[in-house]
N, C-alpha and C positions, 0 to 999 in steps of 0.2 A: 446352538438348538440342541436341550434332553431329551435322552431316547426316552423311551417308557419307564423302560429298569432301573437309571441314570434317576428317575419322577420315585420310582418306587424304593429305592434301597437313599435318598435325601430322605425322607421323610417316615423314612423306617423306626430312626432311634426314638423312641421310648424314654423318659424321665430317670424308674425307678424297674427293675428287674427281682420281684422276691425271689427268695426257696428256700420253701417250708416243706418237711413231708410231711404237718399234718396239714391237711385240705383247707378244718375251719378254720384255724391259727393265719393261715396263707390269706383267705377269701376274706377277713374281717383286717388282716395291716390294709390289702391292696384298696379296699373299700376303705376308710377312712384315708385311703392318700390319694384315693381319688378325687373325695369333697375340696381337697386341698389345688383342683384344677391341674394335679399331675397324672401325666400319662401312666399306664404302671402294666409291667408282664407279670409272669405268676408260672414259676416253676415246683413243680414236686419231689425232685434230683438231681441229682449233677451232673446228668446225661442231656436231660433236657435245658438244663440251665446254660450251660455250655452253646449248646444254636443258640438259642435265646438273644443269649450273650453277641454274639456268629452277626448274628437277622438284627437284633435291634440298637445294639451298641451300646444298653442305657451311662443315664450318665451317674446315675446312680446300682449302686447290688447293695442288695440286704442279705447278708445268707448264716439260714439255720449251720450253725456245727456238725449238729451227731443228721448224717444225712445217709439211708437205706443205699446208698451206689460208693457213697464218698467221705471223709470229713473235710469243715472245713476248709482247715489247710490248704488238705490238698485239692479245695478245689478254687480257692479265694489265688494261690500259685497258678494252675491256668487260665482263671479271669486274667488276673493282672497280666501274664504273657499275651491276653485278647485283648485289654481295657487298659492299656498303662496311665489314663488320664483318670479314669474310675474313679469317682470314690468307695470305699468297699467298708462293710459293717455288718459283722459277726453279730450273731446272736445263742444266748441257748442259754437253756440251767442248770449244763452238768459239761463241765470244763477240765475232766484231766489233765496234769499234765501243759495245759497252754499257757505261755508266759507269759509275759508281757514283752522277752523281748524278740519272740517269735510273731506275735502281732505286728512289731515295725519293721521286723524286717515284713512282713508282708503287707507292710505299708495299708493294715487295716487301719482305719479312720477312728470307729467308736468301736468299745466291745458290746454289748446292750441283753443286760438282764434277760433271763427271766421271771415272769412274763412280762411282756412286752411292755412297758409306760406307751400307749399310745400315741398321748400327745404331743410328752420330748420328744418322739420316734418323730412326725413328723414335723417338726417346727428344725428339727437339723436335720432333716431330709428337704425339707426346702427349701434350708441355707444356701443348702452343697450342690440342690441341682440350680439352684440364683447363681453361685457361686458358678458352674461348669455351663451354662451361657454363655456368662462373659467371656469366657474363654480360659479364664483360670485352670491350674492341672489338680492331679488328686489334691486334695491335703492330705498335713500332717498328720499319724497320729494325736489326738487327744488325748482316750486315755477309754474309760466306763462310763457308759448310762443306763444309769439304774431305778434311778427319782427324781431322775427330771437334768442331773446335774450333770457334768465330765468331771472325769477325772482318774483317778489312777490308781491302777488297787493297792498300791505298798501306803 
C-alpha cells in the first residue's frame, strides 16, 4: 500500500522543465510544448529551477544560458548532479566562450540558437521524452539546433 506522500511523489514527475528569464518566451514555449500533450513546468531563474528539478524530476530540461542568478553552465552542472538521466537542452542568442567541449562535458544533448525554432524544438523534445519513458538514459550530445536540423558548430 502506498502512502499519500509516495503517491504524490510518484506523480510529480513532469516531461519538461523550461528555465527562461523572459516570461513571454518561457510561457510561449511551454504552451507550444503542452499542445503536444507534454507536462511542462516553468522557472524564470536558476534558484526556482533547482527547486522544480528536485520536485518534478523532469525528463527533459530546456535552459537558457543567460539567467539573472546563474549562467546556464552552472545550472546545467547542478541539474546534472540532481538528474543524471535527464536530457538537457541549452538555448541562447549569445554564447560568448561556450565551447563544444563544455557542452559535451556537461552532457548537453542539444544547443538551441535563439530565436528558438518552436516546431523543430517540439519534435526534439517529444523524441527525448519518448526515449526517457522507455527507460533510456540521457542521450549523448547531438550538437546544435538552429534551423530544424542538428549539427555541430565546426
